N, C-alpha and C positions, 0 to 999 in steps of 0.2 A: 607549489599547489597545496592548498589545504582542503581537506574533505571533511564534511560534517555528516553525522548520522542522526536520523530521526525515526522513531518507531511509530507507525500508524496502523490503524485497523480498518480494513475494508469489509463491506458486507454485500450480499446479493441473495436474492431469492432464486437465482438460476443455477449458479455453480461457484466453486472456489476460483476457477479461472476468471469468471466474470467479476468476482469480488476483487481480485488482484488488479484487473484492468481498470475498474472503476476507481479504486484507491489511487492508482498512479495518475490517471487522468485528472482526478480532483486535486491531487497534490501539485500537479504541473501548472495549475491555474495560479498558484501563489508562490511556488518555489522554482527558481531558475536553476539551470545547469544540473538537473538530475542526471546522475551518472550510472547508477545501478540499484538493484533491489535484491534483498535476500529474504526468502520466506522463512519466518521464524516458527509460526504455528498455524495450523488449520483446525477449525472446530465447526460444529453445526448444532442448530436447535432441531429437535424432532417434534413433530406434531402428529400424533397417532403413530403410524408406522412409516412416515415419510419425512424427509428432511424439509424443513420449512424455511430455514435461513442458513446461509453459509457465511463464515467469518474467517478472515485471514489476518494475521499480524505480520507486518512487513518492516524490515530494516531498510529504510530509504537513504541512499547516499547521494550527496550533492556537493558540488565544488563551490568553495567560497571565492568570490572575485573581489580581492582587496582593492583593485583599481576602479571599481564601479563607483559612479557618482550618484 
């Protein structure tokens, strides 16, 4: 079994958790066999005194299927 890693960034105006969920859902549309994620970094933009956008960098792991046609 071969596993590959890809770093992606997710964003949300709601929360870091929402940014993570959205990033995984979007990646799942084009990447098969996602096996795990690791949160690398969380950050946010501030507008006035409130967070306006949440960002999260994710290390996404997926399995390489060498028998796939």
